[in-house]
C-alpha positions in Angstrom: 112.7 -26.0 22.9 114.5 -28.6 21.1 116.7 -27.9 17.8 119.4 -29.3 16.1 121.8 -27.8 12.9 123.7 -28.8 10.7 125.9 -27.4 8.4 126.6 -28.7 4.9 129.6 -27.6 2.2 129.2 -28.3 -1.2 131.5 -27.0 -4.0 128.7 -25.1 -5.9 128.0 -21.4 -6.1 126.0 -19.7 -3.8 123.0 -18.3 -6.3 122.2 -22.3 -7.0 122.7 -23.8 -3.7 119.9 -20.2 -3.0 117.3 -21.2 -5.6 117.7 -24.7 -5.5 116.7 -24.6 -1.6 114.9 -22.3 -0.8 112.0 -23.0 -3.4 110.7 -25.1 -0.4 108.9 -27.8 -2.3 112.3 -28.8 -3.2 112.0 -30.6 0.1 110.3 -33.6 -1.0 113.9 -34.1 -2.8 116.0 -33.7 0.5 113.8 -33.7 3.5 113.1 -37.3 3.9 110.1 -37.1 5.7 108.5 -35.0 3.4 105.6 -36.5 1.5 104.4 -33.6 -0.6 105.2 -29.5 -0.2 102.8 -27.5 -2.0 103.2 -23.7 -2.6 100.0 -22.1 -1.4 100.7 -18.4 -2.0 103.5 -16.5 -3.2 106.0 -15.7 -5.2 108.9 -17.7 -2.7 109.5 -14.6 -1.1 108.6 -13.1 2.4 104.4 -14.0 3.3 104.6 -16.8 1.2 103.0 -20.2 2.4 104.0 -23.7 2.1 101.6 -26.6 2.8 103.8 -29.4 3.7 102.8 -33.1 4.7 105.8 -35.6 6.7 106.0 -38.3 8.2 108.2 -37.9 11.5 107.8 -40.5 14.0 105.2 -42.8 12.8 102.9 -40.0 12.1 101.9 -38.2 9.1 101.3 -34.2 10.3 100.8 -31.1 8.2 102.2 -28.1 8.2 101.9 -25.0 7.0 104.4 -23.2 6.5 105.0 -18.7 6.1 108.7 -17.3 4.7 109.4 -14.7 7.4 113.0 -14.3 6.4 114.6 -14.0 3.1 118.0 -11.9 2.0 119.2 -12.9 -1.2 122.2 -15.7 -0.7 122.2 -15.1 3.1 119.1 -15.8 5.0 115.9 -17.7 4.4 113.4 -18.3 7.7 110.3 -20.1 7.6 107.4 -20.7 10.8 104.8 -23.4 10.6 102.4 -25.1 12.8 100.6 -27.9 13.1 99.4 -29.5 15.8 101.2 -29.4 18.9 104.2 -28.4 17.9 105.2 -24.8 16.5 108.6 -25.0 13.5 111.5 -22.4 12.7 113.8 -23.9 9.8 116.4 -21.1 9.3 119.2 -21.0 6.0 122.2 -19.4 6.2 124.1 -19.6 3.5 127.8 -18.1 2.7 130.5 -19.0 -0.5 133.8 -18.6 -0.3 135.8 -18.8 -4.1 133.0 -20.9 -5.4 132.2 -23.5 -2.3 129.1 -22.6 -0.1 128.2 -23.2 3.2 124.3 -24.0 4.3 123.7 -23.7 8.0 120.4 -25.6 8.3 118.6 -24.8 12.2 115.6 -26.5 13.3 113.7 -25.8 16.3 110.2 -27.3 17.5 108.6 -25.9 20.6 106.0 -28.3 21.4 102.9 -27.0 23.7 99.7 -28.9 24.8 100.2 -32.3 25.1 102.6 -32.3 22.7 105.1 -30.9 25.2 104.9 -35.0 26.6 106.7 -35.9 24.2 110.1 -33.5 24.3 112.6 -36.1 24.7 111.4 -38.7 22.1 111.0 -36.1 19.6 114.1 -34.3 20.6 116.0 -37.9 19.7 114.4 -38.2 16.4 115.4 -34.7 15.6 118.6 -35.7 15.8 119.3 -38.6 13.7 116.8 -36.6 11.4 119.1 -33.8 11.0 122.1 -36.4 10.0 119.5 -37.7 7.4 118.4 -33.9 6.3 122.2 -32.9 5.6 123.2 -36.4 3.8 120.5 -35.7 1.7 120.9 -31.4 0.8 124.8 -32.0 0.7 123.3 -35.4 -2.4 121.0 -33.2 -4.2 123.2 -29.9 -4.1 126.0 -32.0 -5.8 123.8 -32.9 -8.6 123.3 -29.4 -9.5 
């Protein structure tokens, strides 16, 4: 199961960082492969669903995400499914003296034919994780 984790630290209050990143429609601003993200149901809490269209390794994919955990200012977790892969994105938040740390972990579980692309996906995922962390930091510094 390919996975990546990155840590972003910004001098911003956790409330602002939480509000921004847990409105998953903002992925259009900080997740480079995201083309669009639309909330399809819910209020942003557990059970909320999003439809995300992303371009990864030259292929456009639609993912249906569902929020499975939401502990304000601490934990936000979503799972998603796309053709050939299951996804889990976990964001953990902590704050000390007005500085917020975000730990962003993304896991992909390929199935079926998707398993054949695992080595290629892992390399692409590492590169993408660096780009995502940089964009998250840039956007959070604008808050």
